C-alpha positions in Angstrom: 2.5 -23.6 -20.9 0.6 -20.3 -21.2 1.9 -16.7 -21.1 1.5 -16.4 -17.3 3.5 -19.6 -16.7 6.2 -18.3 -19.1 6.4 -14.9 -17.4 6.5 -16.4 -13.9 9.1 -18.9 -15.0 11.3 -16.1 -16.4 11.2 -14.2 -13.1 13.4 -16.7 -11.3 16.1 -16.9 -14.0 19.5 -15.4 -13.2 19.9 -11.9 -14.6 16.2 -11.4 -15.1 15.0 -7.8 -15.0 12.5 -8.3 -12.2 11.0 -4.9 -12.5 10.4 -5.3 -16.2 8.8 -8.7 -15.7 6.5 -7.3 -13.0 5.4 -4.5 -15.4 4.9 -7.2 -18.1 2.7 -9.1 -15.7 0.2 -6.2 -15.2 -1.8 -6.8 -18.4 -2.2 -10.4 -17.2 -3.9 -9.4 -14.0 -7.2 -11.1 -14.8 -5.4 -14.4 -14.1 -5.4 -15.0 -10.3 -1.9 -16.4 -10.5 -0.6 -12.9 -11.3 -2.1 -11.4 -8.1 -0.7 -14.3 -6.1 2.7 -13.6 -7.6 2.6 -9.9 -6.9 1.4 -10.4 -3.3 4.2 -13.0 -2.6 6.8 -10.6 -4.0 5.4 -7.6 -2.1 5.4 -9.7 1.1 9.1 -10.8 0.8 11.3 -8.5 3.0 14.4 -10.3 1.4 13.2 -9.4 -2.1 14.5 -6.8 -4.4 13.1 -3.5 -3.1 12.4 -1.9 -6.4 10.5 -5.0 -7.6 8.5 -5.1 -4.3 7.6 -1.4 -4.8 6.4 -2.1 -8.3 4.2 -4.9 -6.9 2.8 -2.5 -4.3 2.0 0.1 -6.9 0.2 -2.4 -9.1 -1.7 -3.8 -6.1 -2.9 -0.3 -5.3 -4.1 0.4 -8.8 -5.6 -3.1 -9.4 -6.6 -4.7 -6.1 -7.7 -8.3 -6.2 -11.4 -8.8 -6.4 -11.9 -11.8 -4.1 -12.2 -10.8 -0.4 -9.6 -13.4 0.9 -7.0 -12.4 -1.8 -7.9 -8.7 -1.3 -7.2 -9.1 2.5 -4.0 -11.0 1.8 -2.8 -8.3 -0.6 -3.5 -5.4 1.9 -1.9 -7.2 4.8 1.2 -8.1 2.8 1.7 -4.4 1.9 0.9 -3.3 5.4 3.5 -5.6 6.9 6.1 -3.6 4.9 5.3 -0.5 7.0 7.2 -2.2 9.9 10.4 -2.7 7.8 13.6 -0.7 8.0 13.8 0.4 4.4 12.5 4.0 4.2 11.6 3.8 0.5 9.7 0.5 0.9 7.7 2.0 3.9 6.9 5.1 1.8 5.5 3.1 -1.1 3.7 0.7 1.2 2.0 3.6 2.9 1.1 5.1 -0.4 -0.4 1.8 -1.7 -2.8 1.0 1.2 -5.8 3.3 0.4 -7.8 0.5 -1.3 -7.2 -1.8 1.7 -7.8 0.6 4.6 -11.1 -1.0 5.5 -9.3 -4.1 6.7 -8.7 -3.9 10.5 -5.0 -5.1 10.3 -4.2 -2.6 7.5 -5.9 0.2 9.4 -3.9 -0.5 12.6 -0.7 -0.5 10.5 -1.7 2.8 8.9 -2.5 4.3 12.3 0.8 3.2 13.8 2.7 4.7 10.9 0.7 7.9 10.9 1.2 8.5 14.6 4.8 7.2 15.1 6.8 6.7 11.9 10.0 8.8 12.0 9.8 9.4 8.2 7.6 12.4 7.4 7.1 11.1 3.9 5.6 7.8 5.3 3.3 9.8 7.5 2.1 12.0 4.6 1.6 8.9 2.4 -0.6 7.5 5.1 -2.7 10.6 5.0 -2.9 10.2 1.2 -4.0 6.6 1.6 -6.7 7.6 4.1 -7.9 10.3 1.8 -8.0 7.7 -1.0 -9.9 5.3 1.2 -12.5 7.9 1.8 -14.5 9.2 4.7 -15.5 6.8 7.5 -15.8 7.3 11.2 -12.6 5.4 11.8 -10.6 7.3 9.2 -11.9 10.6 10.4 -11.1 9.7 14.0 -7.5 9.0 13.1 -7.2 12.2 11.1 -8.7 14.2 14.0 -6.0 12.8 16.3 -3.4 14.1 13.8 -4.8 17.6 13.5 -2.7 18.7 16.5 0.5 17.2 15.1 2.9 20.0 14.2 4.1 18.1 11.1 1.0 16.7 9.5 -1.8 18.5 11.3 -2.6 20.9 8.5 -2.8 18.1 5.9 -5.0 16.0 8.2 -7.3 19.0 8.7 -7.5 19.7 5.0 -8.7 16.1 4.3 -11.3 16.4 7.1 -12.6 19.7 5.6 -12.8 18.1 2.2 -14.9 15.4 3.8 -17.0 18.0 5.5 -16.0 16.6 8.9 -15.9 20.1 10.5 -12.4 21.0 11.3 -11.3 24.6 11.3 -7.6 25.2 10.8 
């Protein structure tokens, strides 16, 4: 039994500090089992919200390298944008920048940017798009948001920073 097996085994024990164990898993990220573990936790709507949020933060800062696992990670976090918990949606939106190239993730970001009732979620989507960087698709969504009375100025600021010619 190696250190990853021991750590993952401790996660399911009664009374385990899930958030602490997730943070302890971060240095073990080169092991693909750790990414799989984080993705599974982030994807579980019945899971402990703070543990899921920590997983999302780590997945943002250390996305998986393989394309299939990368896509799985992004889509797991993007699915959380459709949940009821406001804080989970906020962190999900904040964590999707590295995954915005994926079509499913982008559609989830666009839906949240245009329709989420939580202004923090919408601003976090803008941050994720800014982190993802300029692309025709990202710029197109930001242009749609420039007329929005709540997030329009922020969308225009990102477009200006990208030199996508918006005056506001």
